[in-house]
N, C-alpha and C positions, 0 to 999 in steps of 0.2 A: 754447892754442887751437892745435888741428894745421892742420898745414898744406892737407892739402884749402878746412879754413874759412880758411883764409886766400886762397887761392885765387877762390876766393867773389866773399867779398869784393872783392878785386881787378874781379875779372869783372865785377863790377855798379855799381865804381863810373865810367865814362862814362854808362852808363845812370842814371842818375842826376845826371853834371853833364846831359845832354842835356837831363831831366824840370825838373829845373829853369830850364836857360837858358830853356828851350820855356817853358815854366807862367811866367817874368814876361814874354816878351817880349809875350804876345796880353795886348791889349789891348780887344778884343770880341768880343761873341756872337763862334759860328765860324754860317758861316751856316744858317738855316733855323732857328736855334738862337732857342725863346721861353719863358714862363715860363709854366708850366702854370696857367690858369685860375681864378682866385679864392688862387691860396696868397702866387704874387710870389716875390721871391729879395729876402735882407738889401743894403743898400745900400751901390751898390760893388763892386759883385758883376758876373764876367761869364761869360757860359754857355761851358764848356770840353769842356763832350760834352753831343749831344745824340737820343736814341734815339728812335723808334713805335714799336710792332707792332702791327695792327690787330688782331692773337691770338697770345699766345701765354704763358710763365708765367714768374713770379718769386717769387720763395721771399721769407720775409716771418718773423720772429722774434719773437714775441709772448711774449716771455719769456725770461729770463734761464739760462743757461747756468750745466745744475748735474755738477757732477764733468767739465767740457770737457764737456757734449753737448748736446741740442735737449735739450730740455723741449713748448717748443708749437714748432713750427716751419709755418708753412704754404706748402703750395705752392696759389697765386691765377692761374689761367685766365683767359685776356679779354685786350683793349683797355691794355697798359703802354708805360708812359712815361718815360723816365731821364732827368734830365738833372742834370749834372753841373756845380756851379761854382769858381769863386775866388775867393778878400775877399782886396782888399790886407792887408798888415799892421796892426795895429790894434786889431779886435778880436777878447777871447776866443771857443773853439768855444762854452762854456756863451753868451756873451751870442748867436750867428748860432741855433746853437741851440734856445733861450728864444724869438729870434723868428718862427721855423717855425714854434713848436709853437705857438707862440699862434697865428700865424697861421691853422693848422690847424682849431686850437679854433673859429674863428668861418666856419669853413669849414663843420661842424656835425665835425668827428669825433672823435670816442671815443676816449680815451688807449686802446690797449692793453697798455703798455711803455716805458719811459723811463727809461731807466739811460746809466751813464755805467762807461771803460771797467772796474777789475773787478765792479761789479758786473753787468756785462750779459757777465762768461762773457775779458773781456780777446781775447788773441788767438788761442783760438778760434774765438768768436763770429765776429768778423768774415772768419775762415777760410770761415766758414755764410751769410755777405752779401756778395749779385750787387750789386759796383759796374762800371761801363766801367771799363777797362783807362785805366794813365800811359802816356800824360801828360793822360790824360781827366778820371782823380782819381788821387787822394791819400789814402790809408790807413794814418795807423800807428796798429796794434798795440797802444804802448799807450798814446795815448793818444788817446781819442775822445770822442760820443757819440751815443747811437742813440735813436729815437725812431721808436714801428709805433701810426698807430691808424684808426680803423676808423671809416664813415659807409654812413645806410641811406635812402634816400631817391625818392622819387618809382617804391618798390619793386625800386631798381637797389643794390648791391651796391657800394661802393668801398671801396678798402684806398693806405694811403699811407705813407712811413715817409722819416727824417731819417738821413741818417748825414754827420754834422760833422765833422773829422778839421787834421791838421796841416802844413803840407810849411814846413822850413825856419819862418818867419813867418805864409805866408801862409793863412787858411785855406782846407778842404775843404769841400764839403758832397753831401749828391748825394741825389736827390728821385727814388723812385722810386713810382708809383699806378699802380692793380691797376684795372679798369671790369668790373672781374667781367658775360661773358658765353659764350655760347656761341660758336664759332664758327662763321660763317655761308661758307653751303654758296660757295661762288664756283664750282665747277667747272663750266664750259660743252666743258660734249662735242663733238668732230667732227660728228657731223650740224648739232649746232645752230651751232657756228660755220659750215659747207658754208651751212646757212640766209640767215643773217645775211649772211654775204656775194653771196648771191643774192638779198636782194632788197634791202640798200638800199649794200651795194658795203663792209662793214667789220663786224666786230664787234670791244669792249670782251671787255677779258681780264682779271679779277683777282685770274689765280687764279700771276696772275708776280708775285715777290713777293725783294725788297729789301731792306737797312738805311738806312733814311737816308744821304741824299748816298752812295749808294754801287748801282756799275753791275757787282757783283758774283751773281750769279741764287745765290740762298736752292735748300734739298734739300727744300724744299714743294714747291718752282713744278713738282715734274719730275713732275707727276702729267695739269695739263697743261700741258703740252712736249710730253706722248706723243700727248696728242688732238690739240694741232696734226700731228703726223709723223702719227698714223693720216688725218690731213687728204690731208696733202698725197703721201701714196703714194696712197688711195687712185683722187687725181682726177692725176693724174702732169701734166696740162698745164697743171693749175693754177701761174699766178704768184701770187706775195702779198709789196705792202709790210709788214710790218713798223714801226710807228711809236708812239715812248714819251711818252712824256707825264706831268708835272709838276703840282702844285699851284702858289700862287703864292708862295709863301714862297721867299724865296733872290731872288740876283740873276739879269736879266735872263740876261741870254750865257750866269750856268753853267746854267740853267737849261735851256733849248735846249742847249749839252753835254752836259751828262748826261742828259736824255733822249733823247740822238743816240747818247751810251755806253751802254745798256740797253735798244734797239734793237737795234748794233751784238751783245749779251754773247747775248739770245736769242739773235739766228741764226748765231751762231758757237756754239753747244750743238747748233743743231738738224740743222749739219753734221756737227758734231765726233763724235756720240751715236747721233746715231737715222740719218743718214746722207742729209740731205737736201741735193741739187745746191745748191754756193753762187747757180750762175747765176739759182735758180727765186726766188731772198729775196735782194729790197731792205729798204736798212733807214732812216731818218730820222726826224727828232728838232723836236715841235713846241714844246716846252716849257706854257709854261699857253699856250699859243696856239689849245687849244680845249675848253674848259673845258666840262662836264655838269653840274658844280654851283656849290654859288657857295662864294668862295673868302674867304669870312665869320666860314665855321663850318666845322670840327672832319669833318663828317658831308662836307660838299663838297665838301673836299680829298680829302680819304676816293676818294670817287668819278671826280678829277680826277688821281689818281693810275693811271698803266692802260700798258699796254703796245695799242694792238687792229693785226687786220688789217687789208688794206682791200687788195682789185681794184686791178687793175692801168685 
C-alpha cells in the first residue's frame, strides 16, 4: 500500500465514523419524507433522504455494463422523485430488493434490468448511478443489487429504479422514479407581474426553485429573478413583500421557518446580484396557511409550493 493511499484511507475514517453514527441514530423519516404511491417501503425501514424535483433529469441503466462501459444508459426528463431508505440488520440485500421488485411488478412496471454486483458491472456500474449523498444513501460497490423498470399508463411513460446495498449490517436502498414529461412553462415576465400586482395585489411565481427542505436558490431560478429585478427597476417607487409558501408536508413550525428562509433567500439574491435596494423588499413566510390547491394530491401540493410578490 502506498503512502498516499494510506493517507486517503485515514482521512476517510472520520467521515465513515460520522456516517455510521448518523445512520444508527436516525429512528424516524426525514422531515417531509413519504413513500412513492403504489411502491411503499420494506417493513421496518426509515426514510433517510427525500428529494422531489418537478422537472429534472435522471440517469438509469437498462442493461449491464460491458467492459466497464454502459450499454443502455438512459437520460430521463420530467418529474423526478428520489427516496433513500435504511433498514435495520436482519434482512438481506436480495430480500429487500425482491420485495421492491415484486411491488413494482404489481404496480405495472415491466423489468428492463435486474442484476447483482458482478452481473451489473461491479464498481463502474455504481459510479454511473445517481444516488443521494452520504449519509442519506450508502452504496458498497462490491455488494449491491439493481433494478430498473418501465410502465406506460394512460399515455404516460414512467421509469423506476431501485438500488439496494449495505452499510455495516444495515441495508440501504434508493428508489428513483422518473415521470417523463416536458418542462412546464412557469415563466412570469415583468409585465405579468405588474399586471397581477395591479389587479389583485399579488402574483404567484413558480419559477423560483429550491430542493426539498432547502432554502438555497437553484440556478434555474435566475430567469424569474431577472424579471423581478426588471419590474422593480422599471418602477423605482414600487416596494414589495416577498412571501414564501409551502405545502402541508412536515411540521407546522418547520414550514413557517422554511418559507421565511426561502423568501429571505430571494430578497438577498435581488440585493446582492441585481442591485435592488434592501428597504424596497420585505419578507414573510406563511408556510401552509394560504393554499391554492389541495394538499391531498401531488398536483395540489405543487401549486402550494411557491413564492409570491405582494403589493403593500
